[in-house]
BAVEXLO-307831 format. One record per residue (C-alpha): x, y, z; residue number from 1; residue in one letter. Coordinates in Angstrom, 2 decimals. Example, Ala and Ser with C-alpha at 12.3 -4.5 7.8 and 13.67 -1.06 7.14 Angstrom:
<atoms>
<atom <12.30 -4.50 7.80> 1 A>;
<atom <13.67 -1.06 7.14> 2 S>;
</atoms>
This chain:
<atoms>
<atom <-73.80 55.33 120.47> 1 X>;
<atom <-76.00 54.01 117.74> 2 X>;
<atom <-78.81 56.57 117.76> 3 X>;
<atom <-76.91 59.75 118.58> 4 X>;
<atom <-76.35 62.22 115.78> 5 X>;
<atom <-74.73 65.62 115.50> 6 X>;
<atom <-77.37 68.33 115.47> 7 X>;
<atom <-75.95 71.85 115.48> 8 X>;
<atom <-73.25 74.11 116.88> 9 X>;
<atom <-74.64 76.50 119.48> 10 X>;
<atom <-73.05 79.84 120.32> 11 X>;
<atom <-73.65 81.60 123.64> 12 X>;
<atom <-74.35 85.30 123.28> 13 X>;
<atom <-75.53 88.21 125.37> 14 X>;
<atom <-77.43 89.59 122.33> 15 X>;
<atom <-78.83 86.68 120.31> 16 X>;
<atom <-80.89 88.88 117.97> 17 X>;
<atom <-77.86 90.92 116.86> 18 X>;
<atom <-75.81 87.77 116.39> 19 X>;
<atom <-78.67 86.17 114.43> 20 X>;
<atom <-78.78 89.16 112.09> 21 X>;
<atom <-75.06 88.76 111.41> 22 X>;
<atom <-75.10 84.97 110.89> 23 X>;
<atom <-78.27 85.05 108.77> 24 X>;
<atom <-76.50 87.44 106.39> 25 X>;
<atom <-73.28 85.40 106.35> 26 X>;
<atom <-74.95 82.01 105.93> 27 X>;
<atom <-77.93 83.14 103.85> 28 X>;
<atom <-80.09 81.62 106.58> 29 X>;
<atom <-83.23 82.57 108.48> 30 X>;
<atom <-84.44 82.22 112.06> 31 X>;
<atom <-86.74 79.18 112.25> 32 X>;
<atom <-87.03 78.83 116.04> 33 X>;
<atom <-87.41 81.68 118.53> 34 X>;
<atom <-88.08 80.64 122.11> 35 X>;
<atom <-88.67 82.83 125.15> 36 X>;
<atom <-88.10 86.20 123.49> 37 X>;
<atom <-84.83 85.18 121.78> 38 X>;
<atom <-83.42 83.17 124.70> 39 X>;
<atom <-82.90 80.46 122.08> 40 X>;
<atom <-82.75 81.03 118.33> 41 X>;
<atom <-82.15 78.44 115.65> 42 X>;
<atom <-81.05 79.36 112.13> 43 X>;
<atom <-81.73 77.21 109.08> 44 X>;
<atom <-80.51 77.17 105.50> 45 X>;
<atom <-82.93 77.72 102.61> 46 X>;
<atom <-83.46 73.94 102.39> 47 X>;
<atom <-84.69 73.90 106.01> 48 X>;
<atom <-81.56 72.24 107.43> 49 X>;
<atom <-80.69 73.63 110.87> 50 X>;
<atom <-77.25 75.23 110.74> 51 X>;
<atom <-76.68 77.23 113.93> 52 X>;
<atom <-78.11 77.71 117.40> 53 X>;
<atom <-77.83 80.89 119.45> 54 X>;
<atom <-78.39 80.77 123.19> 55 X>;
<atom <-78.72 83.91 125.29> 56 X>;
<atom <-76.49 84.10 128.32> 57 X>;
<atom <-76.07 86.78 130.94> 58 X>;
<atom <-73.01 89.01 130.98> 59 X>;
<atom <-71.97 87.45 134.30> 60 X>;
<atom <-72.18 83.87 133.11> 61 X>;
<atom <-70.41 84.80 129.86> 62 X>;
<atom <-67.53 86.26 131.85> 63 X>;
<atom <-67.27 83.11 134.00> 64 X>;
<atom <-67.23 80.87 130.91> 65 X>;
<atom <-64.98 83.00 128.72> 66 X>;
<atom <-63.23 79.96 127.28> 67 X>;
<atom <-66.41 78.13 126.23> 68 X>;
<atom <-68.63 80.35 124.12> 69 X>;
<atom <-69.97 77.53 121.99> 70 X>;
<atom <-70.93 73.91 122.33> 71 X>;
<atom <-72.06 71.04 120.15> 72 X>;
<atom <-75.63 69.80 120.35> 73 X>;
<atom <-76.16 66.08 119.93> 74 X>;
<atom <-79.58 64.55 119.41> 75 X>;
<atom <-80.99 61.07 119.94> 76 X>;
<atom <-84.41 59.50 119.87> 77 X>;
<atom <-86.26 59.81 123.21> 78 X>;
<atom <-86.67 56.04 123.48> 79 X>;
<atom <-82.88 55.59 123.48> 80 X>;
<atom <-81.97 58.54 125.70> 81 X>;
<atom <-80.94 56.61 128.84> 82 X>;
<atom <-78.65 54.26 126.91> 83 X>;
<atom <-77.17 57.10 124.86> 84 X>;
<atom <-76.50 59.14 127.99> 85 X>;
<atom <-74.64 56.20 129.52> 86 X>;
<atom <-72.58 55.73 126.34> 87 X>;
<atom <-71.71 59.44 126.14> 88 X>;
<atom <-70.58 59.52 129.77> 89 X>;
<atom <-68.10 56.74 129.02> 90 X>;
<atom <-66.31 59.07 126.57> 91 X>;
<atom <-66.14 62.15 128.79> 92 X>;
</atoms>
C-alpha cells in the first residue's frame, strides 16, 4: 500500500450539527465541509488540517450498528485506487 494514507476518523451521528458544535469547542476547530445539509461534516484545525469527520446516520441504522459508531477514512490517489483496493482487501 504505497499511496494510501490515513485521512481522518469519522463518527456516525444522528445529529451531526450538535456533535460538530461540541467537537469544534473541544478541538478549537471549525466546520470546513458541509455536504447535503449536514449529512457529512468535516472539521479542521486552525492550520487547515482535517481532524474529524461527522456522518449523519438514521436512528434505525445507528441501532443496528451499535458497536461501530466510528470508522477510519483512508485516502489514495485516484490513479492508484484499483491497486490500493486490492492491497487493502488482502489485509481484511
